[in-house]
N, C-alpha and C positions, 0 to 999 in steps of 0.2 A: 569424809565425802569425796575427797580427791582420789583416794584409793578405789572407792566404788566406781567412780567415773572412769578411772584407768582400767579397771577390770572390764567395764562395759565396752570399751573399745578393743578388747581382745589382745592386750599385750603389745599393741603397737607403741610407737614413740609418742609421748605426750610432751607438748611444748608449753611451758609455764613461764609467764612473765611476772616479775615481782616489781611493783611500783610503789614508791612512797617518798616522803620527804627526806631531807638530809639527816642522817644519824638515827633513823628509826629502827635499824637493825636488819636490813634486807640481806646483807652478806652473812650476818650471823645466822639468820634463818636458813639460808642455803647450806651453810656448814652443818647445821643441826640435822637437816634433812639427809645430807650425804653421810653423816656419821663421822666425819673428820673434815679438816680444812681443805676446801676446794676454792673458796673465794677469800681474797684478802680483805680484812677489815681495816679501817683507817680512822685515825683521829683527825686527819686532814679533811676539810670539807670544801666543796663536794668531792667525793671519791669517784663516783661513777660519771664519766663524761661521755661515754659511748654505750651502746647496748653491749653488754658483756654476755656472751653465750657460753655456758658451761655444758659440756657434753662428755659422756664416757668415751674412751678411746675406741671402743668397738661400735659405737652408735653413730651412724652417719647423720649429717644434717639433712633435713628435708630439702628436696629440690626447690620448693617454694621459698624457703629461707635464703637459699643461695642466690635467688633473684633480687633480693631486697637491695635498695639503694641506700638504706639507712647505714650510718657509720657504726660498724660492729667490730668487736674484737672477740675471737674465739679462744676459749681456754679448755684444754682437753684434760680430763682427770681419769682416775681408775676406781672411783667409788662405786661398787656394785649396788649399793643401796639406792642409787638414782641412775642406774644403768639405762633404763628405758624412759628417763625423763630428761629433757633438755631444759635447763633452767636459764632464764634470761633476766639479768639484772639490768633494769632500765634506769636511765639517768634520773636523778632526783628531781621531782616535779617542781620543787620550790627554788631550784637554782638553775633550771634550764634556760638557756638563751632561746630566743624565738625560733631559731632554726632547729635546735635540739627538740623543742616541744613538737614541731611538725614532724620530725623524723620519728619520734616515739609514736605519734598518732599513726603515721604510715606503717610502722612496724607491728602495730597491734593486730593487723589482719593475719599475721603468721602465728599467732598464739592460740592455743586451745583453751587456756585458762589464764585469767589475770588475777593476781593476788594483790590487793591494795593494802599496804601496811601503814598504820598510824601508831603513834605513841602518845602518852598523856600530854606531852608538850606540843604535839602536832595535830591532834584530832580536830581542833577547831580552826586550823589554818585555812583561810579562805581560798588560797591558791589550789589546794587539794580539791575543793568542791567546784571551783571554776573549771579545773581540768576535767573533772568527772562529767561536767555538763557537756563538754565537746566530744567526749569519747563515744564511739558507736556503742549502742547498748545491746547487751545480751546477758540478762541478769543471771541466767543459769551458769554462765561462765565466769562470773565475778565472785570473788571471795574477799571479805574484809577481815583484817587481823589487827587487833589492838595489842600491841607489844609493850613490854616493860611495865606490866601491871603491878609488879612488885613495888613500884614507886608510890602507889596508893596506900601502902601499908607502912611506909617509913614514918616512925613516930606516932603511929595511930593504933588503935585497938583493931582487932580483926573485924569487928562489926562496922567500925567507921570506915575502914578500907573497903569493905564490900559495898557499903553504901555509896562511896565515891565512885566505885566501878559501875554500879547500877546507874548513877546519874550520868556519867560520861557515856555509857552505852546507849542510854535513852537519847541523849543529844546527838550522838553519832548516827543513830538510826534516823532521827529527824532530819539531820543534814543530808544524809544519803537519799532519803525519800524526797526532799525538796529539790535535789539535784537530778531527779528523774531516774 
């Protein structure tokens, strides 16, 4: 769906924000999209303290983004797989100080798409849903990703793992619906 949306805007630059809790795999997802490491992953928590903006060396930042007062750090890469996509790794919602939370809320206006990442241990984190409630809504620009689903299969039969995923997805959809 992201590629279809990108095609619809005619090859312009797409600015995508990735938001989630500590350790859900935001940097790992960006590296997978790029086809190689553009974002440092860390065992240190929290890793993302500022908005990290990843852009191809030949892709300029939008003039709108240059006007932001949000604390940002720009990282330039050479991955052609995401040449026309600016990826923004947002601070972890579950470890943000009050001022970081407001900076992230202010930065959201510069994004075309927001990807909310959760993992099995984080999908029921109330801070995620509290944050979702205060974010300006545009459902066509929100995507939700349940990462680390392999954890549901550890020591389980394939049927039991799939059953767990179905239960978690149903709860996740309910939480999202309740959050507006």
